[in-house]
PDB file of N, CA, C and O in Angstrom:
ATOM      1  N   MET A   1      10.769   4.389  -0.928  1.00  0.00           N
ATOM      2  CA  MET A   1      11.379   3.317  -0.844  1.00  0.00           C
ATOM      3  C   MET A   1      13.006   3.167  -1.195  1.00  0.00           C
ATOM      4  O   MET A   1      13.547   3.674  -2.178  1.00  0.00           O
ATOM      5  N   LEU A   2      13.553   2.497  -0.350  1.00  0.00           N
ATOM      6  CA  LEU A   2      15.034   2.154  -0.622  1.00  0.00           C
ATOM      7  C   LEU A   2      15.316   1.152  -1.724  1.00  0.00           C
ATOM      8  O   LEU A   2      14.574   0.257  -2.130  1.00  0.00           O
ATOM      9  N   SER A   3      16.565   1.488  -2.139  1.00  0.00           N
ATOM     10  CA  SER A   3      17.037   0.637  -3.378  1.00  0.00           C
ATOM     11  C   SER A   3      17.794  -0.430  -2.552  1.00  0.00           C
ATOM     12  O   SER A   3      18.096  -0.128  -1.397  1.00  0.00           O
ATOM     13  N   LEU A   4      18.106  -1.571  -3.001  1.00  0.00           N
ATOM     14  CA  LEU A   4      18.862  -2.568  -2.530  1.00  0.00           C
ATOM     15  C   LEU A   4      20.317  -1.999  -1.881  1.00  0.00           C
ATOM     16  O   LEU A   4      20.771  -2.318  -0.782  1.00  0.00           O
ATOM     17  N   LYS A   5      20.787  -1.279  -2.637  1.00  0.00           N
ATOM     18  CA  LYS A   5      22.164  -0.605  -2.242  1.00  0.00           C
ATOM     19  C   LYS A   5      21.782   0.212  -1.067  1.00  0.00           C
ATOM     20  O   LYS A   5      22.527   0.012  -0.108  1.00  0.00           O
ATOM     21  N   ASP A   6      20.876   1.039  -0.870  1.00  0.00           N
ATOM     22  CA  ASP A   6      20.665   1.744   0.222  1.00  0.00           C
ATOM     23  C   ASP A   6      20.360   0.817   1.559  1.00  0.00           C
ATOM     24  O   ASP A   6      20.867   0.973   2.670  1.00  0.00           O
ATOM     25  N   PHE A   7      19.592   0.014   1.242  1.00  0.00           N
ATOM     26  CA  PHE A   7      19.017  -1.159   2.314  1.00  0.00           C
ATOM     27  C   PHE A   7      20.324  -1.529   2.936  1.00  0.00           C
ATOM     28  O   PHE A   7      20.560  -1.445   4.141  1.00  0.00           O
ATOM     29  N   ASN A   8      21.178  -1.956   1.992  1.00  0.00           N
ATOM     30  CA  ASN A   8      22.600  -2.603   2.524  1.00  0.00           C
ATOM     31  C   ASN A   8      23.276  -1.729   3.442  1.00  0.00           C
ATOM     32  O   ASN A   8      24.000  -2.236   4.298  1.00  0.00           O
ATOM     33  N   HIS A   9      23.130  -0.439   3.377  1.00  0.00           N
ATOM     34  CA  HIS A   9      23.988   0.529   4.243  1.00  0.00           C
ATOM     35  C   HIS A   9      23.239   0.672   5.509  1.00  0.00           C
ATOM     36  O   HIS A   9      23.846   1.311   6.368  1.00  0.00           O
ATOM     37  N   LEU A  10      22.069   0.234   5.833  1.00  0.00           N
ATOM     38  CA  LEU A  10      21.289   0.385   7.198  1.00  0.00           C
ATOM     39  C   LEU A  10      22.005  -0.479   8.118  1.00  0.00           C
ATOM     40  O   LEU A  10      22.725  -1.417   7.775  1.00  0.00           O
ATOM     41  N   THR A  11      21.789  -0.143   9.195  1.00  0.00           N
ATOM     42  CA  THR A  11      22.111  -1.122  10.417  1.00  0.00           C
ATOM     43  C   THR A  11      21.240  -2.233  10.558  1.00  0.00           C
ATOM     44  O   THR A  11      20.160  -2.302   9.971  1.00  0.00           O
ATOM     45  N   HIS A  12      21.706  -3.155  11.366  1.00  0.00           N
ATOM     46  CA  HIS A  12      20.768  -4.269  11.512  1.00  0.00           C
ATOM     47  C   HIS A  12      19.363  -3.917  12.157  1.00  0.00           C
ATOM     48  O   HIS A  12      18.352  -4.475  11.732  1.00  0.00           O
ATOM     49  N   LEU A  13      19.312  -3.126  13.034  1.00  0.00           N
ATOM     50  CA  LEU A  13      18.087  -2.593  13.718  1.00  0.00           C
ATOM     51  C   LEU A  13      17.414  -1.961  12.746  1.00  0.00           C
ATOM     52  O   LEU A  13      16.210  -2.188  12.630  1.00  0.00           O
ATOM     53  N   GLU A  14      18.076  -1.047  11.865  1.00  0.00           N
ATOM     54  CA  GLU A  14      17.212  -0.004  10.811  1.00  0.00           C
ATOM     55  C   GLU A  14      16.697  -0.821   9.779  1.00  0.00           C
ATOM     56  O   GLU A  14      15.652  -0.483   9.222  1.00  0.00           O
ATOM     57  N   LYS A  15      17.323  -1.907   9.434  1.00  0.00           N
ATOM     58  CA  LYS A  15      16.864  -3.187   8.547  1.00  0.00           C
ATOM     59  C   LYS A  15      15.372  -3.626   8.990  1.00  0.00           C
ATOM     60  O   LYS A  15      14.380  -3.537   8.267  1.00  0.00           O
ATOM     61  N   MET A  16      15.398  -4.061  10.160  1.00  0.00           N
ATOM     62  CA  MET A  16      14.531  -4.754  10.984  1.00  0.00           C
ATOM     63  C   MET A  16      13.085  -3.607  10.920  1.00  0.00           C
ATOM     64  O   MET A  16      11.960  -3.931  10.540  1.00  0.00           O
ATOM     65  N   VAL A  17      13.468  -2.363  11.356  1.00  0.00           N
ATOM     66  CA  VAL A  17      12.396  -1.600  11.317  1.00  0.00           C
ATOM     67  C   VAL A  17      11.716  -1.195   9.782  1.00  0.00           C
ATOM     68  O   VAL A  17      10.519  -1.041   9.536  1.00  0.00           O
ATOM     69  N   TYR A  18      12.792  -1.084   8.908  1.00  0.00           N
ATOM     70  CA  TYR A  18      12.216  -0.921   7.486  1.00  0.00           C
ATOM     71  C   TYR A  18      11.507  -2.047   7.146  1.00  0.00           C
ATOM     72  O   TYR A  18      10.408  -1.781   6.658  1.00  0.00           O
ATOM     73  N   LEU A  19      11.775  -3.257   7.242  1.00  0.00           N
ATOM     74  CA  LEU A  19      11.111  -4.436   7.056  1.00  0.00           C
ATOM     75  C   LEU A  19       9.560  -4.652   7.472  1.00  0.00           C
ATOM     76  O   LEU A  19       8.654  -5.179   6.826  1.00  0.00           O
ATOM     77  N   LYS A  20       9.554  -4.055   8.801  1.00  0.00           N
ATOM     78  CA  LYS A  20       8.234  -4.094   9.334  1.00  0.00           C
ATOM     79  C   LYS A  20       7.201  -3.167   8.913  1.00  0.00           C
ATOM     80  O   LYS A  20       5.985  -3.338   9.005  1.00  0.00           O
ATOM     81  N   LYS A  21       7.930  -1.988   8.356  1.00  0.00           N
ATOM     82  CA  LYS A  21       7.008  -0.923   7.745  1.00  0.00           C
ATOM     83  C   LYS A  21       6.911  -1.317   6.372  1.00  0.00           C
ATOM     84  O   LYS A  21       5.748  -1.227   5.977  1.00  0.00           O
ATOM     85  N   TRP A  22       7.715  -1.722   5.501  1.00  0.00           N
ATOM     86  CA  TRP A  22       7.683  -1.671   3.959  1.00  0.00           C
ATOM     87  C   TRP A  22       7.849  -3.151   3.408  1.00  0.00           C
ATOM     88  O   TRP A  22       7.670  -3.379   2.211  1.00  0.00           O
ATOM     89  N   GLY A  23       8.172  -4.088   4.248  1.00  0.00           N
ATOM     90  CA  GLY A  23       8.087  -5.379   3.839  1.00  0.00           C
ATOM     91  C   GLY A  23       7.035  -6.208   3.680  1.00  0.00           C
ATOM     92  O   GLY A  23       6.164  -6.141   4.547  1.00  0.00           O
ATOM     93  N   THR A  24       6.869  -7.101   2.644  1.00  0.00           N
ATOM     94  CA  THR A  24       5.696  -8.060   2.620  1.00  0.00           C
ATOM     95  C   THR A  24       6.007  -9.521   2.860  1.00  0.00           C
ATOM     96  O   THR A  24       6.477 -10.220   1.962  1.00  0.00           O
ATOM     97  N   TYR A  25       5.778  -9.927   3.926  1.00  0.00           N
ATOM     98  CA  TYR A  25       5.963 -11.319   4.328  1.00  0.00           C
ATOM     99  C   TYR A  25       5.497 -12.310   3.269  1.00  0.00           C
ATOM    100  O   TYR A  25       4.361 -12.230   2.804  1.00  0.00           O
ATOM    101  N   LEU A  26       6.353 -13.230   2.891  1.00  0.00           N
ATOM    102  CA  LEU A  26       5.897 -14.345   1.777  1.00  0.00           C
ATOM    103  C   LEU A  26       5.874 -15.694   2.365  1.00  0.00           C
ATOM    104  O   LEU A  26       4.851 -16.375   2.302  1.00  0.00           O
ATOM    105  N   ALA A  27       7.118 -16.183   3.024  1.00  0.00           N
ATOM    106  CA  ALA A  27       7.113 -17.370   3.523  1.00  0.00           C
ATOM    107  C   ALA A  27       8.084 -17.775   4.484  1.00  0.00           C
ATOM    108  O   ALA A  27       8.849 -16.934   4.955  1.00  0.00           O
ATOM    109  N   VAL A  28       8.128 -18.777   4.770  1.00  0.00           N
ATOM    110  CA  VAL A  28       9.131 -19.500   5.934  1.00  0.00           C
ATOM    111  C   VAL A  28       9.586 -20.783   5.532  1.00  0.00           C
ATOM    112  O   VAL A  28       8.827 -21.669   5.137  1.00  0.00           O
ATOM    113  N   ARG A  29      11.013 -20.906   5.646  1.00  0.00           N
ATOM    114  CA  ARG A  29      11.686 -22.318   5.758  1.00  0.00           C
ATOM    115  C   ARG A  29      12.382 -22.417   7.000  1.00  0.00           C
ATOM    116  O   ARG A  29      12.654 -21.473   7.741  1.00  0.00           O
ATOM    117  N   ARG A  30      12.671 -23.706   7.191  1.00  0.00           N
ATOM    118  CA  ARG A  30      13.377 -23.955   8.283  1.00  0.00           C
ATOM    119  C   ARG A  30      14.748 -24.866   8.146  1.00  0.00           C
ATOM    120  O   ARG A  30      14.686 -25.789   7.333  1.00  0.00           O
ATOM    121  N   THR A  31      15.803 -24.708   8.771  1.00  0.00           N
ATOM    122  CA  THR A  31      17.048 -25.588   8.766  1.00  0.00           C
ATOM    123  C   THR A  31      17.318 -26.082  10.296  1.00  0.00           C
ATOM    124  O   THR A  31      16.647 -25.674  11.244  1.00  0.00           O
ATOM    125  N   ASN A  32      18.103 -26.765  10.382  1.00  0.00           N
ATOM    126  CA  ASN A  32      18.443 -27.352  11.802  1.00  0.00           C
ATOM    127  C   ASN A  32      18.514 -26.008  12.887  1.00  0.00           C
ATOM    128  O   ASN A  32      18.125 -25.984  14.054  1.00  0.00           O
ATOM    129  N   VAL A  33      19.022 -25.123  12.248  1.00  0.00           N
ATOM    130  CA  VAL A  33      19.366 -23.954  13.278  1.00  0.00           C
ATOM    131  C   VAL A  33      18.472 -22.857  13.224  1.00  0.00           C
ATOM    132  O   VAL A  33      18.021 -22.279  14.213  1.00  0.00           O
ATOM    133  N   PHE A  34      18.172 -22.523  11.768  1.00  0.00           N
ATOM    134  CA  PHE A  34      17.453 -21.277  11.694  1.00  0.00           C
ATOM    135  C   PHE A  34      15.923 -21.302  11.272  1.00  0.00           C
ATOM    136  O   PHE A  34      15.524 -22.177  10.504  1.00  0.00           O
ATOM    137  N   GLU A  35      15.241 -20.529  11.679  1.00  0.00           N
ATOM    138  CA  GLU A  35      13.681 -20.165  10.733  1.00  0.00           C
ATOM    139  C   GLU A  35      14.168 -19.020   9.894  1.00  0.00           C
ATOM    140  O   GLU A  35      14.672 -17.985  10.329  1.00  0.00           O
ATOM    141  N   ILE A  36      13.969 -19.315   8.710  1.00  0.00           N
ATOM    142  CA  ILE A  36      14.273 -18.262   7.577  1.00  0.00           C
ATOM    143  C   ILE A  36      13.024 -17.681   7.101  1.00  0.00           C
ATOM    144  O   ILE A  36      12.175 -18.364   6.529  1.00  0.00           O
ATOM    145  N   LYS A  37      12.910 -16.586   7.298  1.00  0.00           N
ATOM    146  CA  LYS A  37      11.625 -15.642   6.860  1.00  0.00           C
ATOM    147  C   LYS A  37      11.926 -14.913   5.639  1.00  0.00           C
ATOM    148  O   LYS A  37      12.900 -14.166   5.544  1.00  0.00           O
ATOM    149  N   LEU A  38      11.064 -15.136   4.675  1.00  0.00           N
ATOM    150  CA  LEU A  38      11.273 -14.232   3.319  1.00  0.00           C
ATOM    151  C   LEU A  38      10.506 -12.993   3.431  1.00  0.00           C
ATOM    152  O   LEU A  38       9.457 -13.027   4.074  1.00  0.00           O
ATOM    153  N   TYR A  39      10.818 -12.115   2.995  1.00  0.00           N
ATOM    154  CA  TYR A  39      10.006 -10.873   2.756  1.00  0.00           C
ATOM    155  C   TYR A  39      10.470 -10.183   1.293  1.00  0.00           C
ATOM    156  O   TYR A  39      11.608 -10.269   0.832  1.00  0.00           O
ATOM    157  N   TYR A  40       9.407  -9.520   0.698  1.00  0.00           N
ATOM    158  CA  TYR A  40       9.472  -8.835  -0.400  1.00  0.00           C
ATOM    159  C   TYR A  40       9.457  -7.361  -0.224  1.00  0.00           C
ATOM    160  O   TYR A  40       8.459  -6.911   0.340  1.00  0.00           O
ATOM    161  N   VAL A  41      10.416  -6.490  -0.617  1.00  0.00           N
ATOM    162  CA  VAL A  41      10.496  -5.003  -0.447  1.00  0.00           C
ATOM    163  C   VAL A  41      10.614  -4.477  -1.945  1.00  0.00           C
ATOM    164  O   VAL A  41      11.573  -4.834  -2.629  1.00  0.00           O
ATOM    165  N   HIS A  42       9.809  -3.777  -2.362  1.00  0.00           N
ATOM    166  CA  HIS A  42       9.967  -3.045  -3.603  1.00  0.00           C
ATOM    167  C   HIS A  42      10.548  -3.872  -4.858  1.00  0.00           C
ATOM    168  O   HIS A  42       9.813  -4.202  -5.789  1.00  0.00           O
ATOM    169  N   ASP A  43      11.799  -4.155  -4.821  1.00  0.00           N
ATOM    170  CA  ASP A  43      12.505  -4.915  -6.124  1.00  0.00           C
ATOM    171  C   ASP A  43      13.371  -5.721  -5.495  1.00  0.00           C
ATOM    172  O   ASP A  43      14.302  -6.107  -6.202  1.00  0.00           O
ATOM    173  N   PHE A  44      13.352  -6.101  -4.370  1.00  0.00           N
ATOM    174  CA  PHE A  44      14.339  -7.240  -3.893  1.00  0.00           C
ATOM    175  C   PHE A  44      13.621  -7.867  -2.790  1.00  0.00           C
ATOM    176  O   PHE A  44      12.684  -7.405  -2.139  1.00  0.00           O
ATOM    177  N   PHE A  45      14.329  -9.220  -2.664  1.00  0.00           N
ATOM    178  CA  PHE A  45      14.009 -10.046  -1.501  1.00  0.00           C
ATOM    179  C   PHE A  45      14.691  -9.958  -0.255  1.00  0.00           C
ATOM    180  O   PHE A  45      15.878  -9.646  -0.353  1.00  0.00           O
ATOM    181  N   VAL A  46      14.260 -10.148   0.864  1.00  0.00           N
ATOM    182  CA  VAL A  46      15.042 -10.124   2.339  1.00  0.00           C
ATOM    183  C   VAL A  46      14.729 -11.242   3.174  1.00  0.00           C
ATOM    184  O   VAL A  46      13.578 -11.451   3.557  1.00  0.00           O
ATOM    185  N   GLU A  47      15.886 -12.109   3.531  1.00  0.00           N
ATOM    186  CA  GLU A  47      15.602 -13.184   4.473  1.00  0.00           C
ATOM    187  C   GLU A  47      16.149 -12.962   5.668  1.00  0.00           C
ATOM    188  O   GLU A  47      17.322 -12.607   5.783  1.00  0.00           O
ATOM    189  N   LEU A  48      15.347 -13.150   6.677  1.00  0.00           N
ATOM    190  CA  LEU A  48      15.906 -13.035   8.058  1.00  0.00           C
ATOM    191  C   LEU A  48      16.228 -14.269   8.652  1.00  0.00           C
ATOM    192  O   LEU A  48      15.353 -15.135   8.652  1.00  0.00           O
ATOM    193  N   TYR A  49      17.298 -14.503   9.147  1.00  0.00           N
ATOM    194  CA  TYR A  49      17.717 -15.829   9.850  1.00  0.00           C
ATOM    195  C   TYR A  49      17.708 -15.815  11.274  1.00  0.00           C
ATOM    196  O   TYR A  49      18.668 -15.414  11.932  1.00  0.00           O
ATOM    197  N   CYS A  50      16.548 -16.285  11.812  1.00  0.00           N
ATOM    198  CA  CYS A  50      16.125 -16.295  13.175  1.00  0.00           C
ATOM    199  C   CYS A  50      16.268 -17.441  14.069  1.00  0.00           C
ATOM    200  O   CYS A  50      16.013 -18.520  13.534  1.00  0.00           O
ATOM    201  N   ARG A  51      16.623 -17.478  15.331  1.00  0.00           N
ATOM    202  CA  ARG A  51      16.587 -18.480  16.076  1.00  0.00           C
ATOM    203  C   ARG A  51      15.434 -18.279  17.130  1.00  0.00           C
ATOM    204  O   ARG A  51      15.604 -17.581  18.130  1.00  0.00           O
ATOM    205  N   PRO A  52      14.329 -18.885  16.872  1.00  0.00           N
ATOM    206  CA  PRO A  52      13.083 -18.715  17.704  1.00  0.00           C
ATOM    207  C   PRO A  52      13.409 -18.881  19.150  1.00  0.00           C
ATOM    208  O   PRO A  52      13.129 -17.955  19.911  1.00  0.00           O
ATOM    209  N   GLN A  53      13.927 -19.877  19.570  1.00  0.00           N
ATOM    210  CA  GLN A  53      14.337 -20.371  20.743  1.00  0.00           C
ATOM    211  C   GLN A  53      14.949 -19.352  21.482  1.00  0.00           C
ATOM    212  O   GLN A  53      14.714 -19.394  22.689  1.00  0.00           O
ATOM    213  N   TYR A  54      15.796 -18.290  21.015  1.00  0.00           N
ATOM    214  CA  TYR A  54      16.453 -17.265  21.528  1.00  0.00           C
ATOM    215  C   TYR A  54      15.741 -15.705  21.302  1.00  0.00           C
ATOM    216  O   TYR A  54      16.148 -14.719  21.917  1.00  0.00           O
ATOM    217  N   SER A  55      14.719 -15.667  20.410  1.00  0.00           N
ATOM    218  CA  SER A  55      13.947 -14.547  19.927  1.00  0.00           C
ATOM    219  C   SER A  55      15.200 -13.808  19.369  1.00  0.00           C
ATOM    220  O   SER A  55      15.489 -12.705  19.834  1.00  0.00           O
ATOM    221  N   THR A  56      15.764 -14.235  18.634  1.00  0.00           N
ATOM    222  CA  THR A  56      17.009 -13.279  17.821  1.00  0.00           C
ATOM    223  C   THR A  56      16.838 -13.482  16.446  1.00  0.00           C
ATOM    224  O   THR A  56      16.171 -14.390  15.948  1.00  0.00           O
ATOM    225  N   CYS A  57      17.517 -12.531  15.787  1.00  0.00           N
ATOM    226  CA  CYS A  57      17.543 -12.678  14.298  1.00  0.00           C
ATOM    227  C   CYS A  57      19.259 -12.194  14.174  1.00  0.00           C
ATOM    228  O   CYS A  57      19.823 -11.155  14.518  1.00  0.00           O
ATOM    229  N   ASP A  58      19.691 -13.254  13.624  1.00  0.00           N
ATOM    230  CA  ASP A  58      21.223 -13.413  13.650  1.00  0.00           C
ATOM    231  C   ASP A  58      21.772 -12.770  12.508  1.00  0.00           C
ATOM    232  O   ASP A  58      22.870 -12.229  12.642  1.00  0.00           O
ATOM    233  N   TYR A  59      21.085 -12.730  11.194  1.00  0.00           N
ATOM    234  CA  TYR A  59      21.592 -12.294   9.927  1.00  0.00           C
ATOM    235  C   TYR A  59      20.578 -12.017   9.076  1.00  0.00           C
ATOM    236  O   TYR A  59      19.645 -12.818   9.122  1.00  0.00           O
ATOM    237  N   ILE A  60      20.482 -11.095   8.293  1.00  0.00           N
ATOM    238  CA  ILE A  60      19.786 -10.435   7.391  1.00  0.00           C
ATOM    239  C   ILE A  60      20.436 -10.447   6.192  1.00  0.00           C
ATOM    240  O   ILE A  60      21.449  -9.758   6.072  1.00  0.00           O
ATOM    241  N   GLY A  61      19.920 -11.300   5.017  1.00  0.00           N
ATOM    242  CA  GLY A  61      20.438 -11.493   3.653  1.00  0.00           C
ATOM    243  C   GLY A  61      19.482 -10.994   2.755  1.00  0.00           C
ATOM    244  O   GLY A  61      18.300 -10.822   3.053  1.00  0.00           O
ATOM    245  N   ASN A  62      20.065 -10.719   1.468  1.00  0.00           N
ATOM    246  CA  ASN A  62      18.899 -10.007   0.488  1.00  0.00           C
ATOM    247  C   ASN A  62      19.307 -10.489  -0.938  1.00  0.00           C
ATOM    248  O   ASN A  62      20.410 -11.001  -1.127  1.00  0.00           O
ATOM    249  N   PHE A  63      18.501 -10.335  -1.821  1.00  0.00           N
ATOM    250  CA  PHE A  63      18.795 -10.845  -3.300  1.00  0.00           C
ATOM    251  C   PHE A  63      17.844 -10.196  -4.197  1.00  0.00           C
ATOM    252  O   PHE A  63      16.807  -9.680  -3.779  1.00  0.00           O
ATOM    253  N   GLN A  64      18.181 -10.216  -5.404  1.00  0.00           N
ATOM    254  CA  GLN A  64      17.130  -9.839  -6.369  1.00  0.00           C
ATOM    255  C   GLN A  64      16.923 -10.957  -7.355  1.00  0.00           C
ATOM    256  O   GLN A  64      15.835 -11.086  -7.916  1.00  0.00           O
ATOM    257  N   ASN A  65      17.689 -11.572  -7.530  1.00  0.00           N
ATOM    258  CA  ASN A  65      17.950 -12.935  -8.445  1.00  0.00           C
ATOM    259  C   ASN A  65      16.760 -13.888  -8.079  1.00  0.00           C
ATOM    260  O   ASN A  65      16.831 -14.512  -7.021  1.00  0.00           O
ATOM    261  N   ILE A  66      15.759 -14.021  -8.832  1.00  0.00           N
ATOM    262  CA  ILE A  66      14.613 -15.057  -8.453  1.00  0.00           C
ATOM    263  C   ILE A  66      14.888 -16.440  -8.286  1.00  0.00           C
ATOM    264  O   ILE A  66      14.137 -17.134  -7.600  1.00  0.00           O
ATOM    265  N   SER A  67      16.111 -17.009  -8.969  1.00  0.00           N
ATOM    266  CA  SER A  67      16.469 -18.234  -8.864  1.00  0.00           C
ATOM    267  C   SER A  67      16.953 -18.639  -7.226  1.00  0.00           C
ATOM    268  O   SER A  67      17.145 -19.794  -6.846  1.00  0.00           O
ATOM    269  N   MET A  68      17.076 -17.582  -6.494  1.00  0.00           N
ATOM    270  CA  MET A  68      17.335 -17.708  -5.101  1.00  0.00           C
ATOM    271  C   MET A  68      16.109 -18.128  -4.369  1.00  0.00           C
ATOM    272  O   MET A  68      16.160 -18.466  -3.186  1.00  0.00           O
ATOM    273  N   LEU A  69      15.010 -18.111  -5.057  1.00  0.00           N
ATOM    274  CA  LEU A  69      13.570 -18.421  -4.222  1.00  0.00           C
ATOM    275  C   LEU A  69      13.330 -20.052  -4.244  1.00  0.00           C
ATOM    276  O   LEU A  69      12.361 -20.574  -3.692  1.00  0.00           O
ATOM    277  N   GLU A  70      14.256 -20.719  -4.894  1.00  0.00           N
ATOM    278  CA  GLU A  70      14.150 -22.177  -5.325  1.00  0.00           C
ATOM    279  C   GLU A  70      13.912 -22.825  -3.704  1.00  0.00           C
ATOM    280  O   GLU A  70      13.003 -23.641  -3.553  1.00  0.00           O
ATOM    281  N   PRO A  71      14.710 -22.448  -2.599  1.00  0.00           N
ATOM    282  CA  PRO A  71      14.297 -23.272  -1.616  1.00  0.00           C
ATOM    283  C   PRO A  71      13.026 -23.294  -0.947  1.00  0.00           C
ATOM    284  O   PRO A  71      12.713 -24.108  -0.078  1.00  0.00           O
ATOM    285  N   TYR A  72      12.090 -22.084  -1.525  1.00  0.00           N
ATOM    286  CA  TYR A  72      10.915 -22.015  -0.983  1.00  0.00           C
ATOM    287  C   TYR A  72       9.709 -22.575  -1.776  1.00  0.00           C
ATOM    288  O   TYR A  72       8.544 -22.533  -1.380  1.00  0.00           O
ATOM    289  N   LEU A  73      10.164 -23.142  -3.026  1.00  0.00           N
ATOM    290  CA  LEU A  73       9.329 -23.888  -3.879  1.00  0.00           C
ATOM    291  C   LEU A  73       8.605 -25.013  -3.335  1.00  0.00           C
ATOM    292  O   LEU A  73       7.395 -25.139  -3.520  1.00  0.00           O
ATOM    293  N   ASN A  74       9.313 -25.859  -2.653  1.00  0.00           N
ATOM    294  CA  ASN A  74       8.607 -27.135  -2.403  1.00  0.00           C
ATOM    295  C   ASN A  74       7.699 -26.902  -1.291  1.00  0.00           C
ATOM    296  O   ASN A  74       7.114 -27.879  -0.822  1.00  0.00           O
ATOM    297  N   LYS A  75       7.495 -25.728  -0.795  1.00  0.00           N
ATOM    298  CA  LYS A  75       6.266 -25.386   0.177  1.00  0.00           C
ATOM    299  C   LYS A  75       5.021 -25.028  -0.420  1.00  0.00           C
ATOM    300  O   LYS A  75       3.976 -25.033   0.231  1.00  0.00           O
ATOM    301  N   ILE A  76       5.092 -24.653  -1.882  1.00  0.00           N
ATOM    302  CA  ILE A  76       3.808 -24.151  -2.667  1.00  0.00           C
ATOM    303  C   ILE A  76       3.085 -25.403  -3.181  1.00  0.00           C
ATOM    304  O   ILE A  76       3.678 -26.223  -3.881  1.00  0.00           O
ATOM    305  N   LYS A  77       1.843 -25.539  -2.839  1.00  0.00           N
ATOM    306  CA  LYS A  77       1.076 -26.670  -3.061  1.00  0.00           C
ATOM    307  C   LYS A  77      -0.062 -26.090  -4.037  1.00  0.00           C
ATOM    308  O   LYS A  77      -0.767 -25.142  -3.689  1.00  0.00           O
ATOM    309  N   LEU A  78      -0.181 -26.667  -5.172  1.00  0.00           N
ATOM    310  CA  LEU A  78      -1.258 -25.924  -6.094  1.00  0.00           C
ATOM    311  C   LEU A  78      -2.284 -27.112  -6.371  1.00  0.00           C
ATOM    312  O   LEU A  78      -1.908 -28.193  -6.823  1.00  0.00           O
ATOM    313  N   ASP A  79      -3.514 -26.843  -6.086  1.00  0.00           N
ATOM    314  CA  ASP A  79      -4.530 -27.687  -6.394  1.00  0.00           C
ATOM    315  C   ASP A  79      -5.284 -27.231  -7.704  1.00  0.00           C
ATOM    316  O   ASP A  79      -6.115 -26.323  -7.704  1.00  0.00           O
ATOM    317  N   ILE A  80      -4.916 -27.937  -8.799  1.00  0.00           N
ATOM    318  CA  ILE A  80      -5.282 -27.735 -10.067  1.00  0.00           C
ATOM    319  C   ILE A  80      -6.369 -28.550 -10.609  1.00  0.00           C
ATOM    320  O   ILE A  80      -6.569 -28.658 -11.818  1.00  0.00           O
ATOM    321  N   ASN A  81      -7.148 -29.186  -9.603  1.00  0.00           N
ATOM    322  CA  ASN A  81      -8.435 -30.021  -9.901  1.00  0.00           C
ATOM    323  C   ASN A  81      -9.348 -28.967  -9.731  1.00  0.00           C
ATOM    324  O   ASN A  81      -9.278 -28.204  -8.767  1.00  0.00           O
ATOM    325  N   TYR A  82     -10.432 -28.858 -10.850  1.00  0.00           N
ATOM    326  CA  TYR A  82     -11.470 -27.943 -10.948  1.00  0.00           C
ATOM    327  C   TYR A  82     -12.743 -28.735 -10.655  1.00  0.00           C
ATOM    328  O   TYR A  82     -13.838 -28.172 -10.672  1.00  0.00           O
TER     329      TYR A  82
END
C-alpha cells in the first residue's frame, strides 16, 4: 500500500487505477456541479470530484483528518429503536 505522500506523486490516471484496486468506496455527496465520491485507502481518504453528465473526474483530493468527513455525516441515518 502506498502512503499518502506516495499517492500524491501519482498521475491522475495512476490514482484512478490505484483506487479501483485498493480503495474502499464509502459514500457520495453532491454539489451543484460535482458528484463527490469518498474512498478509504489504508490510512487516508480520497475524494473524486466527478461530473457524471460528462463521465469525467476533474479532481482527486485526499486527506487524513477525520474532521474532513463532516459533509458526509448528514447522510448517515441510525435506527436506534430496538
